[in-house]
Steps between C-alpha positions, in 0.01 A plus 500: 500500500196269476301764687596762245367281222162482668468868582621720217691799624359834391507842658136539393362198688386721782347789311249655734186664361296749698203722417535860619278649771158627404596868502765429235249354254316699234138481602158553346604436141248350261727251322395425142256213453592440136537132422850515361803315627740790542648602833295828522785663690840647410754649739835679488717678759269806490143392427248219522249488212178301530231440238164600654133472416390810314163597364509606135847402384807360663721640773788421727625655822859619539598549864836616636635206704474696826131587447366212711176484694152570372490630143230759452228417246577826322873421466610584143545216252658449159187477292547563128389159369144452379492130599626309805878492551635144479875536562748761624879506506748756638785600274822350645700807391277776634305461820244760391395334175238224486327323210147362501311267265124501483182347360472810281774347274757769586822522697565825684822629654472737795742733675421515873602822681794459733296512821199309370165618370316803635243498218370210295716438194304472176771604250750224419838600360436278202219270378619191312235375257546186295315212665155404369386332825556560869860532621564271797879510529755785515871442573791745478827394347748421782802688363398732214345838570144565380442155349162356599333173405124448496294190427130491430208263453555546126790251561747767390812628676606856419831656604491879519755778507325710766726799434349536152164329559560255213436127475831369365444123520167323456493125560145423394533159336685296762215418737180330395342529843491729801835603648509444877825677571821635349840518667822671387831325562770670709647716224178537304620320186226233515147462631315189607123465492245260642184459298159335520608245238721352779819605320792690641682693228841666513503788252770728363287813461741693276545213253128425545560127525421221742829366637355210701160370598352226711155352441295388800742656747233416756218268398221673690266753341532770763726804456880465503782741569855497362789720613867527409758440774834680519691203352272484195293204614120528509278439802133412441192451715190322377267207555519126443228309321356419843487875577787484746718811505848442363824686468774415254846610391606495133815552297395692188783336302333163553130516583433128455495418870486734802810528720259464795126455542319514835135448589366734767134482601153501346396859548367672188651849532766603250849499652664839444882465515712786636872456443804651666795458260756602767421214737336262253189470713155461347192594698170348389180685586179325401205724422243423767760322718595632838864389478826586327729204432863552420764292328870532433629409154849345489715291263476189713219246493204538559577856366184652648529480880198573714595745776187589692146638493373827641134458599237748606123484550373713215511396133692728263331682211832610355861565594768763450873422524752763602821528294815426700607865529180579694581261786642579843847342501551588867222260594628221270179531299530288184149549360192713558155414370194721480204268545161616378189410699152609395529834678864546585864451407723336760881503476670170589868512585736204449822505701794269565564528875863591573665589827742754357408859418761519224409503129444140390663491160409136441129597512547806281718444195505804270153546352349666194506877549267764356733605217418365152788319328379580148290758320191375318656561156811297588287203604283514190820510291609169656718587802468309829619596846471349846339709775729762658553380857520702821611407850245517781769530764378838625138442408356636177476880493342646187810680379560826320461332159140446593419872493705548187327215333156647539600783268655262252203271548268762361571351163203308635309821440604507135159385402401420142363808321143586580524454875440782740783588733821661387806382685813626669728417213293672232407801713805717426460444124138607518587806705573696185145490373348489846349845503180419683492541880402137559824379342701758696351374824577139401857599414544670840369191670742279307798724573410498871482122498836476322655737755361301794631174352844654447502629860406157629784346303761742632374443858527125448851546362605690812341239721677220314841661528443560875403138548801387300727712723340349811549153357863569417558614861343184639700275267824681582 
């Protein structure tokens, strides 16, 4: 019993981190040199996106996960911005949709073809204009479809309905200084922000009011980060007055004193927190560090428990973090990072070694799936909903809804009047007055695509019923 008090029991004490072999890295990539503290990398179960150096404008690469090895200099990019791209974020409800914020003061939303890019993409689905200075932060709503938040150096936060291209909420008078980061809570009813004025604010975006705030969350002048945890508490990283890096845990209902405050070291890189709500583990990646430290958050003192550090030789320029449904459950993988070096991106795999080959349900509680729990309009009207969870027991297979959803998702193509492309939904209506051959060709193309999508769906249906029969046999 005394022993147990000394060594806290946790199934994550022996998390084992390992970089993949060289041929599984993405090589010869000119990672962006912009001095901006974003992670420069975003990943999902299909693609890895990396902000790259681009002459004349801003660009990012989108690579299918399996496209490892040397990336050709002529590989197509997403390059519609006129200034450097500062932040990118994959839509949690559609693995082919990504948003980007740029120095050109705009936010753009892109639809990536199913198998990746064959030509450079210059036409976004929608351009969101409303910021007066560069946009350094983009973050999708966790549970409502087509709701996107952006924050700029004009100290404003704008929440958009991407389906209509409109700015529906503009919080432009809450921050007097630069916003370092913005984080949604689990159901997307609140946001928390960390700002250069050393305050952390908890904001109800729909009521447009500050619910809680803490002055001098960290005394130091260097950048902070604040993120919501699954239980509603807030985790922050920052610097002490002596420039030591700190991490802290706060209860937004009482921000007087932190629940926990730990000093770390005296490095000067910003600590980027990556959080896994299923296991309550936080991974801290310092920009310019060559290590990833991880901590488990629990209800028992000291609340933030240091687990271990993964170290490598090279410093990291940025970091991508794979959502849970992109991990390999058969290998007991609990996290996967995509570490950016100057010229390459290196996946790092975190596993919990287990002897058994069976599915480890204690490592994989049900996790947020790709289906949105709410439509944008419902959220703007005041509804809240928790993420819709899926089981990872048989691994995550992009299901038949995925193909269906792409068609429904083309409400993304419902661009505000005055933009170029017509879209799938409007095409049949326009067919009546479409007498010119160009429109006829476009219509044919659209009908073909619809047919191919329908065929795919019926094939998937057959496959699913076969698999279900097989499963039934095994269970019986």
